[in-house]
N, C-alpha and C positions, 0 to 999 in steps of 0.2 A: 128366677130370678136374674138371668142373662138382661131381659125386655126390661127392667126398671131398671139396670144399668144402663140401656142405650137412650133410656126415655128420660133420666138423670143426669148423665153427657147432657144431651141437648138442651136441655133446662138450663143449665149455666152454661149454655152460650160456643159447648163444646160439639162442632160439626160431627158425626157420628152418624154415617151412611147403612144401609142396608150391605153393601158389599165387606166396609170394613167386619161388621158384627158375623158375614160369612167367612172372610179370613182368618179372624178369632177363631169362630166355631175347627176350622177346619185345618188349624194348629196342634187345636188342642186333641183332635182326633188323632190327628198323626204321632200325637204323643213326642213333641217337638224341645216340651220341658217338663221338668221335674213337677210332679203332682205335689205341688208345693205353697203357699199361699204367696211368696215373696216370687218364687217365679212368673206364678199370674199376673201379679202388678209391675212388672218389666214388660211382657209378655201385652197386655193388655194397654199398655201405656204405648209400647211401641205400635202399636196400631191405630191408634184412635186420635194421638196427641201430634199433630207437624206443625207443629208453634209452637218453640219454648215458653212463649208468655202464657202459652196454657198449661203448664204447669201443674201449676199450684190449685188452678180451680179442676183440675183432674184429682192429684190427691186426695183432694177437699171429698171430690164425690166416692172415689173408692172407700178411703174411710166408712163414709156415711151408706153405704149401699152395705157392703162389707164389712162392716163394722163386726165382731164376735166372732170370724171367720180368721181375718187375718189377725187378729190379737192375741195373746197369753191365753196357755189353760189356765181352766179356775183350777185353785190349790190342792181340791180337794179332788181334780180330775186324775184319773190313770196318765203317768204317763210315759211316751213310749218307750222305748227300751234303745236305740237309737240319738234321744234327745239325750240320755243321761253318758252315753259313750262318745257324746261329742269332742272333738278335741281340744284338752287343755289348756289355760290359759297359765301358765307358774311365774312369777318375777319373784323370791325370794335371793337376798344376799345371806352369806353363808353365814351370820350370826344372826339373822332372824332364824333361819331353821335350829340354830342353835336352842334358839329360847324357845319356840314354841315346839311343844311336843306332836308329832306324826299322830296324827288322827287311827290310819292304818291305809289300805289299798283305795286304789279307786272302786273297786266293787264294794268295800265295807262302807265307804263315805255316801257311795249309793243304796245301799240299800237301811243304812242309816236317815235318809232324808226320806225315800218314800214311807218309813215308818213314821218318822216325822209328821209327814204332812197326813196320812192317817189318824192319828191321833190330836196335833190340835185342832183344834173348835174356833178358835176364832184369831183374833188381831193382838201381837205381841210387841212392848215397845221396850227394848232395853234387856237386858238380860244375857245370860251364857248358853240355855240351853233352845227352846221355840225357835219356830223361824218368824224370823220381826225386825224391828228396826232398831238400830242404832248401839249395838250390845254386841257380844263378845261371839255371840255364839257363833259356829262356820257358816251356818246357813241363811239367809236376811240379804239385805242392803243397811247402807248405809251406818256399818260399825267398824266393827275392824275383827278381820281373822287372819292373816294372809295365811292360811290352809282352806279354805271354806271356801263355799259356792257361793255366789251371787246369786238372786232372785231379784228381780224387777232393779230398776233405780240405776245409777251411778254408785260408781265406789269413789271414796275421793281419797284413795288407794291405791286403784288402779290393780288390784293383786285377788286374782282371784283362782281356786282352779278350774272352772267352769263358770264361762258368763251366762246366764240364763236370759234374755232380758228381750221386753218386750219390742216389733221392729220398730221403729216411726219413721217414716219419709219425709224425707229433709222437703220443701218447699221450697219453690222457686216463684219471687212474689211479682209481677209485674209490675208493681208498683215503685219497687228498691230503686237505690240508683244503681249506676250503671258500672261495671269494671272493665277492663280494657276489647276481651275477648265479646262480652255483651256490644258493645258501642259498635264493634265491625263488623257483627250481624246484621247487624241494625241501617247502617250504613251503605251495605252491600242494595240495598233498596235502591240508590240511589246510584243506578251505573249503565252504564253505555260501551261498552267496547269496542276495542279500538285496534288496528295494530299498525306499526312504526317497523323502522329497521333496527331501532334501537337495541333490539337482543333475540335471538332465533334458537326457538324452540325445535324440534326432530317432528315434522308431518310422518303420522307414524303411515298412514291410509296412503300418502302420495308414495312413500317407498317403497309399499309393500307391493303398491300396482307398478311402479318403476323396473323393479327388482325381477318382477317374476316375467315385462314383459320383454325386458332388454336380455336378460338370465343371466346378470349378473350385479351387484348388490348396487343399487339406484340410490344415492341418500339424496331427500328433499328435507329443505329446510322450509321454513317457515316463521314471519317477523312476529315474535312473544305480544300478546294479545295483555291489553291495556287499557285502564278504566278513563273514558275523553269523558268524562264529566270536569268541567273545571268548576272550580266552588273556589270562591272568596270566603274566611274565616275573619271574624270581627269579637275577637276576647276580652272580656273588659277585666280589669286588674287591678286588685286592689283596695281598702278599704274592708266596705260588707262583702268581698269577694275574697277574701282571706280565707274563712271556715272550705271552702270550693275549691282550695287548689288540686286537691288529691282526683276530685273525680273533672274536671277541666284537663287536666295534664291527660288523665288516660283517654278525654276525646279528643285528644289534640295530638298524640302521641296514634290515634286506634284512626285517625283520616288523614296521616302522612303518609299512613303505608296502604290505604287503602283509595289514595286520592293521586292521581302522578301531578296534574295540572292543579296545586291548591297554591295558593296564596294565599298567606295571614300578618292580621295589626291586630293590633292592643288599643285600647282606647280603656278608659275611664269614664266611669257612670253612660258619659251619654258620648254616641261620635259630636266631635266640632270641624273645626276648621285642617286639623291635625291628628294624623293616625304614626305608630311608630313599631319597630318592630321588636328592639331594643330593651326593657326598662331600666335599662341603668343609663339608658341615654336617650330618655324622652324626653329631655328638655330641652335637649343638644342636637340627635339625629330624629325627627322627624318629616316625615310622607305628609305632606298638605292634602286633602283627602279630595280635591280639585282633582292630581294626578290620580288617583287614585280610578277617580270615573272617568280621567278619558286614556285608558293606558288600557283597563282591563276591558272588554265587549262586553255587550249584553247578556252572551248567552253565559256566560256566568251565577252560577245558583250562589246567593248570598247568603250566608247566616253567621246570626250575632249570639252570641254567648254572657249572659250576666244576670242579674237579679233583679236588673229594673230597679232600683231600690235606692233612693235618692231622692232631694227636695224636687217640688216638681219644679220649681222656679228654674231649675239647671236644665230641662228640658223646653220648657216654655218664654224664656227669657232669655234679648242679652246680657251676657253678664254675670248670669246664671251659675258660670263653674264655678266648682268651688278654689279651682286650681292658677285659674288665669280669667281674663279680662275676654270673654269670646263675641266679637263683634255680631255673631248671627247667631239666633237660639240654635238649640241642637233639633229641637222640632224642623225647623228648616234642612238642614242638614239629614236627619231622616227619609227626610220626604226627597233630598234629592238622591239618595241610594237606592231608597226603595223603586225611585222610579224609572233610577240606569237598570239596575237589577230588580224587574217583577218578580223572578222567584226567588222570594227570600221568606225566612224565618227567623222566631227570634226562640232559643234555646233558656229557656229561665230554672235553675239548680233549683230555686226555692219550692217550698209543696205548694200543691197548686190551693188548694183548699185554703191558704194564706195569699192568694192574690188580693182580694176581694180588700184584702187591708193595709193599702197601699197606693193611695194617689198616685203614685209617678208610673205603678203597676198598670193600672187603669188606661194612664197618658198614653202609654208604649205601643201597648194591648191594640190601641184607635189608629195613632200612627203605623203600626201594623197589620192593619185589616182582620186582626183576631187570630194572628201567626202568627201567637205564643204560642209556644207545649211545653213543659215540663221536661224537668233532664230527666225521665225515668224510661223502661226499656218500653213502655208500652209511647207514653210522649213522641220520645226520640223515632220511631217505626211511624205514628203518626205523619212526623216534621219530612220526614224521607221520601212519603208517597205524597206529599202535599205537593215538594219542589219536582218527584218524575211530575207531575201532571203537568207542573206550571213549566210552559216554554218562554 
């Protein structure tokens, strides 16, 4: 079974080497986990998954290979005594306790459950005795009996003496939109560390060596490391970008914490001759795009964030902007920006499968030399890899 597991992992694109297989076997041989499916799942996941973007694929493979082992026992199977004596969940108010007559002691309830499992031959819906759904029997799910045993499913009242449920592993889909934590993980691929004198940290190795040599405490400090990558972030705001405010805020927050050398500007739909830093004053306090091009060096990485959804004329023609008369086409400004900052990428929050329906998206992808990526875990990771390669 283990060999088929390794083959299935590799077929799913998860790098599973012989070394990892031997590590897993050694861990099992040394009894580092309890002998149950859930513990084995976590051990195998920690052994084989090195990239959180592969968690979803690992869960699917695990469920397929070990189906029937990790799942719940059939209702006509023997029930281990330790399962029946698991810690109880009981959330009854005094009023509820007064309304419902006690079924007896824990041992009596479990004994009754075992007998009914032996007697019952099929599925039962409703009622007040058999193990089923939607009834008032103390055994089953989707019904109501506060002093009961829930078997499978989810109780809408969240009350039962014991929750006996199938273990379902929550998937992490690498195509989903990002949260701040996952964005930070992806942005860390675009790092080049340097040190300056802004803040100091303890140099433990030098302190130990100096203390041993001098014979007294010889504290050594060193400048704190920071990410030396310089980033220009251009954020599309307003209109069709309103549904993506949350994910853009998370990206902005993550980038602000990851990059010491970060400069940001806002634009609407397509960059033109002016950008701004305060949306409330975007008509009165604008920064000429020429100033941006001359102020920030060619070593800056340039990242656009926008849905690229607009009238094609907003990109291709002078006067195409919906807010003002632009004397030069947006495409010309895009060329100037990408020529000045060759290391550039565009992050699009619209699902990639929808890009083909928009002519403006196709135009901007051409202007970006196809360096447009979806704003997902995989897309952001690909964008950071591409920016790290481009000098």
